[in-house]
Predicted model as a PDB file, atoms N, CA, C, CB and O in Angstrom, pLDDT in the B-factor column:
MODEL        1                                                                  
ATOM      1  N   LEU A   1     -21.931   9.954  28.031  1.00 86.00           N  
ATOM      2  CA  LEU A   1     -22.882  10.349  29.042  1.00 86.00           C  
ATOM      3  C   LEU A   1     -22.186  10.694  30.349  1.00 86.00           C  
ATOM      4  CB  LEU A   1     -23.896   9.252  29.261  1.00 86.00           C  
ATOM      5  O   LEU A   1     -22.617  11.592  31.072  1.00 86.00           O  
ATOM      6  N   ASP A   2     -21.119   9.987  30.645  1.00 84.00           N  
ATOM      7  CA  ASP A   2     -20.414  10.240  31.899  1.00 84.00           C  
ATOM      8  C   ASP A   2     -19.863  11.670  31.944  1.00 84.00           C  
ATOM      9  CB  ASP A   2     -19.274   9.228  32.081  1.00 84.00           C  
ATOM     10  O   ASP A   2     -19.905  12.318  32.989  1.00 84.00           O  
ATOM     11  N   ALA A   3     -19.352  12.157  30.817  1.00 81.00           N  
ATOM     12  CA  ALA A   3     -18.823  13.531  30.782  1.00 81.00           C  
ATOM     13  C   ALA A   3     -19.939  14.547  31.021  1.00 81.00           C  
ATOM     14  CB  ALA A   3     -18.132  13.814  29.427  1.00 81.00           C  
ATOM     15  O   ALA A   3     -19.721  15.547  31.706  1.00 81.00           O  
ATOM     16  N   ILE A   4     -21.118  14.310  30.474  1.00 84.00           N  
ATOM     17  CA  ILE A   4     -22.249  15.218  30.677  1.00 84.00           C  
ATOM     18  C   ILE A   4     -22.659  15.217  32.146  1.00 84.00           C  
ATOM     19  CB  ILE A   4     -23.446  14.815  29.781  1.00 84.00           C  
ATOM     20  O   ILE A   4     -22.878  16.273  32.740  1.00 84.00           O  
ATOM     21  N   VAL A   5     -22.759  14.030  32.722  1.00 88.00           N  
ATOM     22  CA  VAL A   5     -23.156  13.903  34.129  1.00 88.00           C  
ATOM     23  C   VAL A   5     -22.149  14.596  35.033  1.00 88.00           C  
ATOM     24  CB  VAL A   5     -23.291  12.421  34.525  1.00 88.00           C  
ATOM     25  O   VAL A   5     -22.534  15.295  35.970  1.00 88.00           O  
ATOM     26  N   ARG A   6     -20.866  14.410  34.761  1.00 85.00           N  
ATOM     27  CA  ARG A   6     -19.833  15.004  35.613  1.00 85.00           C  
ATOM     28  C   ARG A   6     -19.730  16.510  35.440  1.00 85.00           C  
ATOM     29  CB  ARG A   6     -18.496  14.372  35.320  1.00 85.00           C  
ATOM     30  O   ARG A   6     -19.225  17.200  36.325  1.00 85.00           O  
ATOM     31  N   THR A   7     -20.195  17.021  34.325  1.00 82.00           N  
ATOM     32  CA  THR A   7     -20.221  18.473  34.136  1.00 82.00           C  
ATOM     33  C   THR A   7     -21.289  19.086  35.038  1.00 82.00           C  
ATOM     34  CB  THR A   7     -20.489  18.836  32.648  1.00 82.00           C  
ATOM     35  O   THR A   7     -21.100  20.175  35.579  1.00 82.00           O  
ATOM     36  N   VAL A   8     -22.396  18.394  35.195  1.00 88.00           N  
ATOM     37  CA  VAL A   8     -23.472  18.865  36.076  1.00 88.00           C  
ATOM     38  C   VAL A   8     -23.052  18.734  37.538  1.00 88.00           C  
ATOM     39  CB  VAL A   8     -24.778  18.073  35.820  1.00 88.00           C  
ATOM     40  O   VAL A   8     -23.287  19.637  38.340  1.00 88.00           O  
ATOM     41  N   ASN A   9     -22.430  17.605  37.880  1.00 91.00           N  
ATOM     42  CA  ASN A   9     -21.970  17.372  39.251  1.00 91.00           C  
ATOM     43  C   ASN A   9     -20.694  16.550  39.192  1.00 91.00           C  
ATOM     44  CB  ASN A   9     -23.065  16.649  40.109  1.00 91.00           C  
ATOM     45  O   ASN A   9     -20.742  15.390  38.782  1.00 91.00           O  
ATOM     46  N   PRO A  10     -19.550  17.108  39.587  1.00 91.00           N  
ATOM     47  CA  PRO A  10     -18.279  16.382  39.480  1.00 91.00           C  
ATOM     48  C   PRO A  10     -18.186  15.127  40.343  1.00 91.00           C  
ATOM     49  CB  PRO A  10     -17.163  17.294  39.844  1.00 91.00           C  
ATOM     50  O   PRO A  10     -17.261  14.332  40.176  1.00 91.00           O  
ATOM     51  N   ARG A  11     -19.127  14.940  41.258  1.00 94.00           N  
ATOM     52  CA  ARG A  11     -19.133  13.731  42.097  1.00 94.00           C  
ATOM     53  C   ARG A  11     -20.099  12.667  41.566  1.00 94.00           C  
ATOM     54  CB  ARG A  11     -19.508  14.095  43.537  1.00 94.00           C  
ATOM     55  O   ARG A  11     -20.271  11.621  42.193  1.00 94.00           O  
ATOM     56  N   ALA A  12     -20.716  12.922  40.437  1.00 93.00           N  
ATOM     57  CA  ALA A  12     -21.678  11.986  39.849  1.00 93.00           C  
ATOM     58  C   ALA A  12     -20.969  10.986  38.947  1.00 93.00           C  
ATOM     59  CB  ALA A  12     -22.757  12.744  39.055  1.00 93.00           C  
ATOM     60  O   ALA A  12     -19.928  11.281  38.359  1.00 93.00           O  
ATOM     61  N   ARG A  13     -21.547   9.814  38.854  1.00 91.00           N  
ATOM     62  CA  ARG A  13     -21.049   8.761  37.974  1.00 91.00           C  
ATOM     63  C   ARG A  13     -22.244   8.185  37.221  1.00 91.00           C  
ATOM     64  CB  ARG A  13     -20.286   7.643  38.783  1.00 91.00           C  
ATOM     65  O   ARG A  13     -23.359   8.152  37.742  1.00 91.00           O  
ATOM     66  N   CYS A  14     -22.009   7.743  36.021  1.00 90.00           N  
ATOM     67  CA  CYS A  14     -23.055   7.184  35.173  1.00 90.00           C  
ATOM     68  C   CYS A  14     -22.665   5.746  34.842  1.00 90.00           C  
ATOM     69  CB  CYS A  14     -23.257   8.039  33.866  1.00 90.00           C  
ATOM     70  O   CYS A  14     -21.524   5.470  34.472  1.00 90.00           O  
ATOM     71  N   ARG A  15     -23.631   4.830  34.980  1.00 88.00           N  
ATOM     72  CA  ARG A  15     -23.335   3.438  34.632  1.00 88.00           C  
ATOM     73  C   ARG A  15     -24.542   2.818  33.951  1.00 88.00           C  
ATOM     74  CB  ARG A  15     -22.942   2.619  35.888  1.00 88.00           C  
ATOM     75  O   ARG A  15     -25.684   3.196  34.212  1.00 88.00           O  
ATOM     76  N   SER A  16     -24.275   1.869  33.082  1.00 87.00           N  
ATOM     77  CA  SER A  16     -25.369   1.182  32.388  1.00 87.00           C  
ATOM     78  C   SER A  16     -25.827  -0.006  33.231  1.00 87.00           C  
ATOM     79  CB  SER A  16     -24.925   0.711  30.963  1.00 87.00           C  
ATOM     80  O   SER A  16     -25.058  -0.559  34.017  1.00 87.00           O  
ATOM     81  N   PHE A  17     -27.071  -0.380  33.058  1.00 84.00           N  
ATOM     82  CA  PHE A  17     -27.577  -1.577  33.716  1.00 84.00           C  
ATOM     83  C   PHE A  17     -28.705  -2.163  32.893  1.00 84.00           C  
ATOM     84  CB  PHE A  17     -28.054  -1.264  35.149  1.00 84.00           C  
ATOM     85  O   PHE A  17     -29.273  -1.489  32.035  1.00 84.00           O  
ATOM     86  N   ASP A  18     -29.031  -3.426  33.157  1.00 82.00           N  
ATOM     87  CA  ASP A  18     -30.052  -4.153  32.392  1.00 82.00           C  
ATOM     88  C   ASP A  18     -31.436  -3.882  32.953  1.00 82.00           C  
ATOM     89  CB  ASP A  18     -29.767  -5.663  32.401  1.00 82.00           C  
ATOM     90  O   ASP A  18     -31.654  -3.922  34.164  1.00 82.00           O  
ATOM     91  N   VAL A  19     -32.359  -3.607  32.054  1.00 80.00           N  
ATOM     92  CA  VAL A  19     -33.768  -3.452  32.399  1.00 80.00           C  
ATOM     93  C   VAL A  19     -34.545  -4.314  31.422  1.00 80.00           C  
ATOM     94  CB  VAL A  19     -34.233  -1.939  32.345  1.00 80.00           C  
ATOM     95  O   VAL A  19     -34.335  -4.223  30.212  1.00 80.00           O  
ATOM     96  N   SER A  20     -35.406  -5.120  31.913  1.00 81.00           N  
ATOM     97  CA  SER A  20     -36.184  -6.024  31.065  1.00 81.00           C  
ATOM     98  C   SER A  20     -36.959  -5.246  30.005  1.00 81.00           C  
ATOM     99  CB  SER A  20     -37.149  -6.863  31.917  1.00 81.00           C  
ATOM    100  O   SER A  20     -37.734  -4.346  30.329  1.00 81.00           O  
ATOM    101  N   GLY A  21     -36.746  -5.596  28.744  1.00 81.00           N  
ATOM    102  CA  GLY A  21     -37.461  -4.969  27.647  1.00 81.00           C  
ATOM    103  C   GLY A  21     -36.856  -3.661  27.163  1.00 81.00           C  
ATOM    104  O   GLY A  21     -37.328  -3.112  26.168  1.00 81.00           O  
ATOM    105  N   ALA A  22     -35.844  -3.147  27.820  1.00 73.00           N  
ATOM    106  CA  ALA A  22     -35.227  -1.884  27.403  1.00 73.00           C  
ATOM    107  C   ALA A  22     -33.986  -2.170  26.564  1.00 73.00           C  
ATOM    108  CB  ALA A  22     -34.860  -1.012  28.637  1.00 73.00           C  
ATOM    109  O   ALA A  22     -33.274  -3.145  26.805  1.00 73.00           O  
ATOM    110  N   ARG A  23     -33.736  -1.319  25.585  1.00 82.00           N  
ATOM    111  CA  ARG A  23     -32.519  -1.463  24.779  1.00 82.00           C  
ATOM    112  C   ARG A  23     -31.295  -0.999  25.556  1.00 82.00           C  
ATOM    113  CB  ARG A  23     -32.642  -0.669  23.469  1.00 82.00           C  
ATOM    114  O   ARG A  23     -30.233  -1.617  25.487  1.00 82.00           O  
ATOM    115  N   ALA A  24     -31.453   0.096  26.298  1.00 84.00           N  
ATOM    116  CA  ALA A  24     -30.350   0.626  27.102  1.00 84.00           C  
ATOM    117  C   ALA A  24     -30.938   1.386  28.277  1.00 84.00           C  
ATOM    118  CB  ALA A  24     -29.412   1.547  26.252  1.00 84.00           C  
ATOM    119  O   ALA A  24     -31.980   2.031  28.158  1.00 84.00           O  
ATOM    120  N   ALA A  25     -30.270   1.303  29.394  1.00 87.00           N  
ATOM    121  CA  ALA A  25     -30.695   2.039  30.583  1.00 87.00           C  
ATOM    122  C   ALA A  25     -29.439   2.505  31.306  1.00 87.00           C  
ATOM    123  CB  ALA A  25     -31.602   1.155  31.521  1.00 87.00           C  
ATOM    124  O   ALA A  25     -28.428   1.805  31.351  1.00 87.00           O  
ATOM    125  N   TRP A  26     -29.528   3.689  31.865  1.00 89.00           N  
ATOM    126  CA  TRP A  26     -28.396   4.275  32.560  1.00 89.00           C  
ATOM    127  C   TRP A  26     -28.830   4.744  33.939  1.00 89.00           C  
ATOM    128  CB  TRP A  26     -27.800   5.439  31.751  1.00 89.00           C  
ATOM    129  O   TRP A  26     -29.969   5.170  34.129  1.00 89.00           O  
ATOM    130  N   CYS A  27     -27.941   4.667  34.875  1.00 91.00           N  
ATOM    131  CA  CYS A  27     -28.199   5.105  36.239  1.00 91.00           C  
ATOM    132  C   CYS A  27     -27.159   6.165  36.589  1.00 91.00           C  
ATOM    133  CB  CYS A  27     -28.155   3.901  37.250  1.00 91.00           C  
ATOM    134  O   CYS A  27     -25.967   5.982  36.343  1.00 91.00           O  
ATOM    135  N   VAL A  28     -27.614   7.259  37.157  1.00 93.00           N  
ATOM    136  CA  VAL A  28     -26.705   8.315  37.604  1.00 93.00           C  
ATOM    137  C   VAL A  28     -26.714   8.309  39.124  1.00 93.00           C  
ATOM    138  CB  VAL A  28     -27.122   9.725  37.033  1.00 93.00           C  
ATOM    139  O   VAL A  28     -27.768   8.395  39.754  1.00 93.00           O  
ATOM    140  N   GLU A  29     -25.519   8.206  39.705  1.00 93.00           N  
ATOM    141  CA  GLU A  29     -25.385   8.202  41.153  1.00 93.00           C  
ATOM    142  C   GLU A  29     -24.454   9.322  41.569  1.00 93.00           C  
ATOM    143  CB  GLU A  29     -24.866   6.841  41.662  1.00 93.00           C  
ATOM    144  O   GLU A  29     -23.430   9.553  40.927  1.00 93.00           O  
ATOM    145  N   VAL A  30     -24.802  10.018  42.637  1.00 94.00           N  
ATOM    146  CA  VAL A  30     -23.960  11.076  43.188  1.00 94.00           C  
ATOM    147  C   VAL A  30     -23.509  10.629  44.566  1.00 94.00           C  
ATOM    148  CB  VAL A  30     -24.720  12.449  43.253  1.00 94.00           C  
ATOM    149  O   VAL A  30     -24.325  10.385  45.455  1.00 94.00           O  
ATOM    150  N   ASP A  31     -22.196  10.525  44.732  1.00 93.00           N  
ATOM    151  CA  ASP A  31     -21.621  10.161  46.024  1.00 93.00           C  
ATOM    152  C   ASP A  31     -21.023  11.430  46.635  1.00 93.00           C  
ATOM    153  CB  ASP A  31     -20.532   9.023  45.877  1.00 93.00           C  
ATOM    154  O   ASP A  31     -19.975  11.887  46.179  1.00 93.00           O  
ATOM    155  N   PRO A  32     -21.658  12.004  47.647  1.00 92.00           N  
ATOM    156  CA  PRO A  32     -21.156  13.254  48.222  1.00 92.00           C  
ATOM    157  C   PRO A  32     -19.767  13.117  48.844  1.00 92.00           C  
ATOM    158  CB  PRO A  32     -22.119  13.754  49.265  1.00 92.00           C  
ATOM    159  O   PRO A  32     -19.089  14.120  49.065  1.00 92.00           O  
ATOM    160  N   ASN A  33     -19.337  11.881  49.127  1.00 94.00           N  
ATOM    161  CA  ASN A  33     -18.017  11.655  49.727  1.00 94.00           C  
ATOM    162  C   ASN A  33     -16.937  11.357  48.697  1.00 94.00           C  
ATOM    163  CB  ASN A  33     -18.090  10.518  50.712  1.00 94.00           C  
ATOM    164  O   ASN A  33     -15.763  11.252  49.051  1.00 94.00           O  
ATOM    165  N   ALA A  34     -17.310  11.220  47.430  1.00 92.00           N  
ATOM    166  CA  ALA A  34     -16.343  10.894  46.379  1.00 92.00           C  
ATOM    167  C   ALA A  34     -15.495  12.113  46.037  1.00 92.00           C  
ATOM    168  CB  ALA A  34     -17.062  10.376  45.120  1.00 92.00           C  
ATOM    169  O   ALA A  34     -15.917  13.256  46.210  1.00 92.00           O  
ATOM    170  N   GLU A  35     -14.304  11.840  45.553  1.00 93.00           N  
ATOM    171  CA  GLU A  35     -13.446  12.926  45.045  1.00 93.00           C  
ATOM    172  C   GLU A  35     -14.076  13.468  43.772  1.00 93.00           C  
ATOM    173  CB  GLU A  35     -11.974  12.426  44.776  1.00 93.00           C  
ATOM    174  O   GLU A  35     -14.510  12.680  42.933  1.00 93.00           O  
ATOM    175  N   PRO A  36     -14.142  14.774  43.596  1.00 92.00           N  
ATOM    176  CA  PRO A  36     -14.673  15.317  42.340  1.00 92.00           C  
ATOM    177  C   PRO A  36     -13.809  14.883  41.160  1.00 92.00           C  
ATOM    178  CB  PRO A  36     -14.751  16.857  42.403  1.00 92.00           C  
ATOM    179  O   PRO A  36     -12.581  14.871  41.248  1.00 92.00           O  
ATOM    180  N   ALA A  37     -14.454  14.531  40.071  1.00 87.00           N  
ATOM    181  CA  ALA A  37     -13.739  14.117  38.862  1.00 87.00           C  
ATOM    182  C   ALA A  37     -13.072  15.332  38.229  1.00 87.00           C  
ATOM    183  CB  ALA A  37     -14.702  13.431  37.851  1.00 87.00           C  
ATOM    184  O   ALA A  37     -13.566  16.454  38.340  1.00 87.00           O  
ATOM    185  N   GLN A  38     -11.955  15.095  37.571  1.00 86.00           N  
ATOM    186  CA  GLN A  38     -11.303  16.170  36.842  1.00 86.00           C  
ATOM    187  C   GLN A  38     -12.099  16.483  35.592  1.00 86.00           C  
ATOM    188  CB  GLN A  38      -9.852  15.799  36.485  1.00 86.00           C  
ATOM    189  O   GLN A  38     -12.786  15.616  35.052  1.00 86.00           O  
ATOM    190  N   GLU A  39     -12.008  17.715  35.135  1.00 80.00           N  
ATOM    191  CA  GLU A  39     -12.714  18.144  33.942  1.00 80.00           C  
ATOM    192  C   GLU A  39     -12.190  17.389  32.719  1.00 80.00           C  
ATOM    193  CB  GLU A  39     -12.568  19.664  33.746  1.00 80.00           C  
ATOM    194  O   GLU A  39     -10.977  17.330  32.513  1.00 80.00           O  
ATOM    195  N   PRO A  40     -13.081  16.808  31.900  1.00 75.00           N  
ATOM    196  CA  PRO A  40     -12.618  16.098  30.705  1.00 75.00           C  
ATOM    197  C   PRO A  40     -11.897  17.049  29.737  1.00 75.00           C  
ATOM    198  CB  PRO A  40     -13.809  15.422  29.994  1.00 75.00           C  
ATOM    199  O   PRO A  40     -12.203  18.240  29.674  1.00 75.00           O  
ATOM    200  N   ALA A  41     -10.948  16.507  28.997  1.00 80.00           N  
ATOM    201  CA  ALA A  41     -10.166  17.318  28.059  1.00 80.00           C  
ATOM    202  C   ALA A  41     -11.063  17.988  27.019  1.00 80.00           C  
ATOM    203  CB  ALA A  41      -9.112  16.453  27.360  1.00 80.00           C  
ATOM    204  O   ALA A  41     -10.795  19.117  26.606  1.00 80.00           O  
ATOM    205  N   ALA A  42     -12.127  17.301  26.592  1.00 75.00           N  
ATOM    206  CA  ALA A  42     -13.027  17.875  25.589  1.00 75.00           C  
ATOM    207  C   ALA A  42     -13.721  19.128  26.122  1.00 75.00           C  
ATOM    208  CB  ALA A  42     -14.074  16.839  25.156  1.00 75.00           C  
ATOM    209  O   ALA A  42     -13.956  20.072  25.368  1.00 75.00           O  
ATOM    210  N   VAL A  43     -14.047  19.143  27.406  1.00 73.00           N  
ATOM    211  CA  VAL A  43     -14.686  20.315  28.009  1.00 73.00           C  
ATOM    212  C   VAL A  43     -13.689  21.465  28.079  1.00 73.00           C  
ATOM    213  CB  VAL A  43     -15.231  19.982  29.424  1.00 73.00           C  
ATOM    214  O   VAL A  43     -14.044  22.608  27.786  1.00 73.00           O  
ATOM    215  N   SER A  44     -12.463  21.183  28.457  1.00 75.00           N  
ATOM    216  CA  SER A  44     -11.426  22.212  28.502  1.00 75.00           C  
ATOM    217  C   SER A  44     -11.222  22.831  27.122  1.00 75.00           C  
ATOM    218  CB  SER A  44     -10.102  21.623  29.022  1.00 75.00           C  
ATOM    219  O   SER A  44     -11.077  24.046  26.993  1.00 75.00           O  
ATOM    220  N   LEU A  45     -11.211  21.991  26.101  1.00 76.00           N  
ATOM    221  CA  LEU A  45     -11.031  22.467  24.733  1.00 76.00           C  
ATOM    222  C   LEU A  45     -12.208  23.348  24.309  1.00 76.00           C  
ATOM    223  CB  LEU A  45     -10.877  21.280  23.767  1.00 76.00           C  
ATOM    224  O   LEU A  45     -12.014  24.386  23.677  1.00 76.00           O  
ATOM    225  N   ALA A  46     -13.424  22.932  24.657  1.00 74.00           N  
ATOM    226  CA  ALA A  46     -14.604  23.713  24.288  1.00 74.00           C  
ATOM    227  C   ALA A  46     -14.598  25.085  24.957  1.00 74.00           C  
ATOM    228  CB  ALA A  46     -15.877  22.955  24.664  1.00 74.00           C  
ATOM    229  O   ALA A  46     -15.075  26.058  24.372  1.00 74.00           O  
ATOM    230  N   LYS A  47     -14.067  25.174  26.168  1.00 75.00           N  
ATOM    231  CA  LYS A  47     -14.006  26.464  26.863  1.00 75.00           C  
ATOM    232  C   LYS A  47     -13.065  27.429  26.155  1.00 75.00           C  
ATOM    233  CB  LYS A  47     -13.557  26.268  28.312  1.00 75.00           C  
ATOM    234  O   LYS A  47     -13.261  28.643  26.217  1.00 75.00           O  
ATOM    235  N   LEU A  48     -12.040  26.901  25.480  1.00 76.00           N  
ATOM    236  CA  LEU A  48     -11.088  27.744  24.756  1.00 76.00           C  
ATOM    237  C   LEU A  48     -11.638  28.196  23.412  1.00 76.00           C  
ATOM    238  CB  LEU A  48      -9.780  27.000  24.550  1.00 76.00           C  
ATOM    239  O   LEU A  48     -11.185  29.196  22.855  1.00 76.00           O  
ATOM    240  N   SER A  49     -12.616  27.461  22.891  1.00 70.00           N  
ATOM    241  CA  SER A  49     -13.174  27.743  21.575  1.00 70.00           C  
ATOM    242  C   SER A  49     -13.966  29.044  21.578  1.00 70.00           C  
ATOM    243  CB  SER A  49     -14.059  26.591  21.118  1.00 70.00           C  
ATOM    244  O   SER A  49     -14.585  29.402  22.580  1.00 70.00           O  
ATOM    245  N   LYS A  50     -13.941  29.734  20.468  1.00 69.00           N  
ATOM    246  CA  LYS A  50     -14.728  30.959  20.303  1.00 69.00           C  
ATOM    247  C   LYS A  50     -16.002  30.682  19.504  1.00 69.00           C  
ATOM    248  CB  LYS A  50     -13.889  32.047  19.605  1.00 69.00           C  
ATOM    249  O   LYS A  50     -16.730  31.615  19.164  1.00 69.00           O  
ATOM    250  N   GLY A  51     -16.277  29.416  19.202  1.00 67.00           N  
ATOM    251  CA  GLY A  51     -17.433  29.044  18.389  1.00 67.00           C  
ATOM    252  C   GLY A  51     -18.758  29.469  18.988  1.00 67.00           C  
ATOM    253  O   GLY A  51     -19.678  29.829  18.253  1.00 67.00           O  
ATOM    254  N   ALA A  52     -18.874  29.435  20.305  1.00 65.00           N  
ATOM    255  CA  ALA A  52     -20.143  29.784  20.946  1.00 65.00           C  
ATOM    256  C   ALA A  52     -20.412  31.277  20.908  1.00 65.00           C  
ATOM    257  CB  ALA A  52     -20.153  29.303  22.381  1.00 65.00           C  
ATOM    258  O   ALA A  52     -21.562  31.695  21.047  1.00 65.00           O  
ATOM    259  N   THR A  53     -19.389  32.086  20.726  1.00 71.00           N  
ATOM    260  CA  THR A  53     -19.585  33.541  20.716  1.00 71.00           C  
ATOM    261  C   THR A  53     -19.503  34.122  19.308  1.00 71.00           C  
ATOM    262  CB  THR A  53     -18.551  34.214  21.608  1.00 71.00           C  
ATOM    263  O   THR A  53     -19.612  35.336  19.134  1.00 71.00           O  
ATOM    264  N   PHE A  54     -19.314  33.273  18.306  1.00 71.00           N  
ATOM    265  CA  PHE A  54     -19.185  33.736  16.932  1.00 71.00           C  
ATOM    266  C   PHE A  54     -20.511  34.292  16.438  1.00 71.00           C  
ATOM    267  CB  PHE A  54     -18.706  32.600  16.019  1.00 71.00           C  
ATOM    268  O   PHE A  54     -21.571  33.731  16.716  1.00 71.00           O  
ATOM    269  N   ARG A  55     -20.446  35.401  15.701  1.00 76.00           N  
ATOM    270  CA  ARG A  55     -21.648  35.975  15.070  1.00 76.00           C  
ATOM    271  C   ARG A  55     -21.313  36.374  13.648  1.00 76.00           C  
ATOM    272  CB  ARG A  55     -22.184  37.205  15.872  1.00 76.00           C  
ATOM    273  O   ARG A  55     -20.213  36.851  13.368  1.00 76.00           O  
ATOM    274  N   PHE A  56     -22.264  36.176  12.756  1.00 76.00           N  
ATOM    275  CA  PHE A  56     -22.104  36.643  11.389  1.00 76.00           C  
ATOM    276  C   PHE A  56     -22.318  38.154  11.368  1.00 76.00           C  
ATOM    277  CB  PHE A  56     -23.094  35.918  10.425  1.00 76.00           C  
ATOM    278  O   PHE A  56     -23.176  38.680  12.078  1.00 76.00           O  
ATOM    279  N   VAL A  57     -21.546  38.830  10.563  1.00 79.00           N  
ATOM    280  CA  VAL A  57     -21.700  40.281  10.397  1.00 79.00           C  
ATOM    281  C   VAL A  57     -22.736  40.507   9.291  1.00 79.00           C  
ATOM    282  CB  VAL A  57     -20.313  40.982  10.045  1.00 79.00           C  
ATOM    283  O   VAL A  57     -22.631  39.910   8.220  1.00 79.00           O  
ATOM    284  N   PRO A  58     -23.743  41.369   9.542  1.00 79.00           N  
ATOM    285  CA  PRO A  58     -24.738  41.615   8.496  1.00 79.00           C  
ATOM    286  C   PRO A  58     -24.063  42.155   7.229  1.00 79.00           C  
ATOM    287  CB  PRO A  58     -25.817  42.609   8.998  1.00 79.00           C  
ATOM    288  O   PRO A  58     -23.167  42.997   7.296  1.00 79.00           O  
ATOM    289  N   ARG A  59     -24.505  41.659   6.095  1.00 78.00           N  
ATOM    290  CA  ARG A  59     -23.948  42.106   4.808  1.00 78.00           C  
ATOM    291  C   ARG A  59     -24.539  43.453   4.420  1.00 78.00           C  
ATOM    292  CB  ARG A  59     -24.221  41.062   3.695  1.00 78.00           C  
ATOM    293  O   ARG A  59     -25.690  43.762   4.729  1.00 78.00           O  
ATOM    294  N   ARG A  60     -23.742  44.228   3.750  1.00 77.00           N  
ATOM    295  CA  ARG A  60     -24.264  45.487   3.214  1.00 77.00           C  
ATOM    296  C   ARG A  60     -25.101  45.189   1.988  1.00 77.00           C  
ATOM    297  CB  ARG A  60     -23.115  46.473   2.867  1.00 77.00           C  
ATOM    298  O   ARG A  60     -24.815  44.252   1.242  1.00 77.00           O  
ATOM    299  N   GLN A  61     -26.119  45.974   1.784  1.00 75.00           N  
ATOM    300  CA  GLN A  61     -26.942  45.788   0.602  1.00 75.00           C  
ATOM    301  C   GLN A  61     -26.180  46.243  -0.640  1.00 75.00           C  
ATOM    302  CB  GLN A  61     -28.269  46.557   0.737  1.00 75.00           C  
ATOM    303  O   GLN A  61     -25.453  47.236  -0.610  1.00 75.00           O  
ATOM    304  N   ALA A  62     -26.356  45.510  -1.715  1.00 69.00           N  
ATOM    305  CA  ALA A  62     -25.718  45.860  -2.966  1.00 69.00           C  
ATOM    306  C   ALA A  62     -26.375  47.111  -3.543  1.00 69.00           C  
ATOM    307  CB  ALA A  62     -25.796  44.688  -3.964  1.00 69.00           C  
ATOM    308  O   ALA A  62     -27.584  47.293  -3.403  1.00 69.00           O  
ATOM    309  N   PRO A  63     -25.584  47.984  -4.197  1.00 69.00           N  
ATOM    310  CA  PRO A  63     -26.188  49.163  -4.805  1.00 69.00           C  
ATOM    311  C   PRO A  63     -27.213  48.775  -5.859  1.00 69.00           C  
ATOM    312  CB  PRO A  63     -25.116  50.050  -5.420  1.00 69.00           C  
ATOM    313  O   PRO A  63     -27.045  47.776  -6.558  1.00 69.00           O  
ATOM    314  N   ALA A  64     -28.257  49.552  -5.970  1.00 65.00           N  
ATOM    315  CA  ALA A  64     -29.335  49.255  -6.919  1.00 65.00           C  
ATOM    316  C   ALA A  64     -28.969  49.682  -8.327  1.00 65.00           C  
ATOM    317  CB  ALA A  64     -30.626  49.942  -6.491  1.00 65.00           C  
ATOM    318  O   ALA A  64     -29.763  49.505  -9.251  1.00 65.00           O  
TER     319      ALA A  64                                                      
ENDMDL                                                                          
END                                                                             
């Protein structure tokens, strides 16, 4: 979740906290004075990938 939050805002941080009756709860905080986080390696790798721009080429119809 932290990587997703930091992609939206590099100064944001995500932390878990206890809420009565909840299985999990997360809080997102943005500190305008914080140093921006560096881009996670997984995001850098995804930017290099061509998977998002891949398209299948239509097949030719077989002769009848």
